C-alpha positions as a Markdown table, in Angstrom:
| # | Residue | x | y | z |
|---|---|---|---|---|
| 1 | Met | -0.3 | 0.1 | -0.5 |
| 2 | Ser | 1.6 | 3.7 | -1.2 |
| 3 | Met | 2.0 | 6.1 | 1.7 |
| 4 | Asn | -0.6 | 8.7 | 0.2 |
| 5 | Ala | -3.5 | 5.6 | -0.2 |
| 6 | Arg | -2.4 | 4.6 | 3.0 |
| 7 | Ala | -3.1 | 9.0 | 3.9 |
| 8 | Ala | -5.9 | 9.0 | 2.2 |
| 9 | Met | -7.2 | 5.9 | 4.6 |
| 10 | Leu | -6.5 | 7.8 | 8.1 |
| 11 | Tyr | -8.0 | 11.4 | 6.5 |
| 12 | Asp | -11.2 | 9.6 | 6.4 |
| 13 | Ala | -10.9 | 7.4 | 9.6 |
| 14 | Asn | -10.4 | 10.4 | 11.3 |
| 15 | Lys | -12.3 | 13.3 | 9.3 |
| 16 | Lys | -14.7 | 15.5 | 11.3 |
| 17 | Ser | -18.0 | 16.0 | 10.0 |
| 18 | Leu | -20.2 | 18.7 | 9.7 |
| 19 | Leu | -23.6 | 16.4 | 10.9 |
| 20 | Val | -22.0 | 15.5 | 14.2 |
| 21 | Ala | -20.5 | 18.9 | 15.1 |
| 22 | Tyr | -24.1 | 20.1 | 14.7 |
| 23 | Leu | -25.8 | 17.1 | 16.5 |
| 24 | Leu | -23.5 | 17.8 | 18.7 |
| 25 | Trp | -24.0 | 21.8 | 19.5 |
| 26 | Trp | -28.4 | 20.9 | 19.4 |
| 27 | Phe | -28.4 | 19.0 | 21.9 |
| 28 | Leu | -24.8 | 19.5 | 23.5 |
| 29 | Gly | -24.2 | 22.8 | 22.9 |
| 30 | Phe | -24.6 | 24.7 | 25.9 |
| 31 | Leu | -22.0 | 22.1 | 27.6 |
| 32 | Gly | -19.8 | 22.7 | 25.2 |
| 33 | Ala | -19.6 | 19.1 | 22.9 |
| 34 | His | -19.4 | 20.2 | 20.1 |
| 35 | Arg | -15.8 | 22.4 | 20.3 |
| 36 | Leu | -14.7 | 19.3 | 22.6 |
| 37 | Tyr | -15.5 | 16.9 | 18.9 |
| 38 | Leu | -13.7 | 19.4 | 17.2 |
| 39 | Gly | -11.3 | 19.9 | 19.2 |
| 40 | Arg | -11.2 | 23.7 | 21.2 |
| 41 | Ile | -10.7 | 21.4 | 24.4 |
| 42 | Gly | -10.0 | 25.0 | 26.0 |
| 43 | Ser | -13.4 | 26.7 | 25.5 |
| 44 | Gly | -15.5 | 23.1 | 25.4 |
| 45 | Ile | -14.3 | 22.5 | 29.2 |
| 46 | Phe | -14.8 | 26.7 | 29.6 |
| 47 | Met | -18.1 | 26.0 | 27.8 |
| 48 | Leu | -19.1 | 23.3 | 30.3 |
| 49 | Val | -17.8 | 24.8 | 33.2 |
| 50 | Val | -19.4 | 28.1 | 33.2 |
| 51 | Ser | -22.6 | 26.0 | 32.1 |
| 52 | Ile | -22.7 | 24.1 | 35.4 |
| 53 | Val | -21.6 | 27.1 | 37.4 |
| 54 | Ser | -24.3 | 29.0 | 36.3 |
| 55 | Trp | -26.9 | 26.0 | 36.3 |
| 56 | Val | -26.1 | 25.8 | 40.2 |
| 57 | Leu | -26.3 | 29.8 | 40.9 |
| 58 | Thr | -29.6 | 30.2 | 39.0 |
| 59 | Leu | -31.0 | 29.5 | 42.4 |
| 60 | Val | -30.2 | 32.7 | 43.6 |
| 61 | Leu | -31.0 | 34.5 | 40.5 |
| 62 | Val | -27.1 | 35.2 | 39.3 |
| 63 | Gly | -27.5 | 32.4 | 37.5 |
| 64 | Phe | -29.0 | 33.7 | 34.6 |
| 65 | Ile | -26.3 | 35.7 | 33.3 |
| 66 | Gly | -23.9 | 33.4 | 32.4 |
| 67 | Leu | -26.5 | 31.5 | 31.0 |
| 68 | Ala | -27.6 | 34.1 | 29.2 |
| 69 | Leu | -23.8 | 34.1 | 27.7 |
| 70 | Ile | -23.8 | 30.7 | 26.8 |
| 71 | Gly | -27.0 | 30.9 | 25.1 |
| 72 | Leu | -25.4 | 33.9 | 22.9 |
| 73 | Trp | -22.2 | 31.9 | 22.5 |
| 74 | Trp | -24.1 | 28.8 | 21.6 |
| 75 | Leu | -25.9 | 31.1 | 18.8 |
| 76 | Ile | -22.5 | 32.1 | 17.7 |
| 77 | Asp | -20.8 | 28.8 | 17.3 |
| 78 | Ala | -23.8 | 28.0 | 14.6 |
| 79 | Phe | -21.9 | 29.5 | 12.0 |
| 80 | Leu | -18.4 | 28.8 | 13.3 |
| 81 | Ile | -19.3 | 25.0 | 13.0 |
| 82 | Pro | -18.5 | 25.6 | 9.6 |
| 83 | Gly | -15.0 | 27.1 | 9.6 |
| 84 | Met | -14.0 | 24.8 | 12.8 |
| 85 | Val | -14.8 | 21.6 | 11.0 |
| 86 | Arg | -13.2 | 22.5 | 7.7 |
| 87 | Lys | -10.0 | 24.0 | 9.9 |
| 88 | Asp | -9.4 | 20.6 | 12.2 |
| 89 | Asn | -9.9 | 18.8 | 8.6 |
| 90 | Met | -7.2 | 21.5 | 7.1 |
| 91 | Arg | -4.3 | 20.4 | 10.4 |
| 92 | Leu | -5.6 | 16.7 | 9.9 |
| 93 | Ile | -4.4 | 17.0 | 6.0 |
| 94 | Gly | -1.4 | 18.8 | 7.0 |
| 95 | Arg | -0.4 | 16.1 | 9.7 |
| 96 | Leu | -0.8 | 13.2 | 7.5 |
| 97 | Thr | 0.9 | 14.9 | 4.2 |
| 98 | Ser | 4.0 | 15.6 | 6.8 |
| 99 | Ile | 3.7 | 11.6 | 7.6 |
| 100 | Ala | 3.6 | 10.8 | 4.1 |
| 101 | Ala | 6.4 | 12.4 | 2.2 |
């Protein structure tokens, strides 16, 4: 098997799906699952922590501010997801072509 064929197979096995990213965004987006899937670990964990802390703080009404900010971030991510998927897949191509070279 040639290195190019191997790189193509690795790409197909590891590329990120736009559909999966949007499904994660829709169902678990407030927890940052789509960001974790797309390799944005720091912002995904930050989104998760802010969501959890905000839910806890809703008992004293302060948490609604955090939830509003997460909701806005969630809406903005709807427009950013295609670029994030493309960027992650391009990074994967770069890694695989350096291996194949």
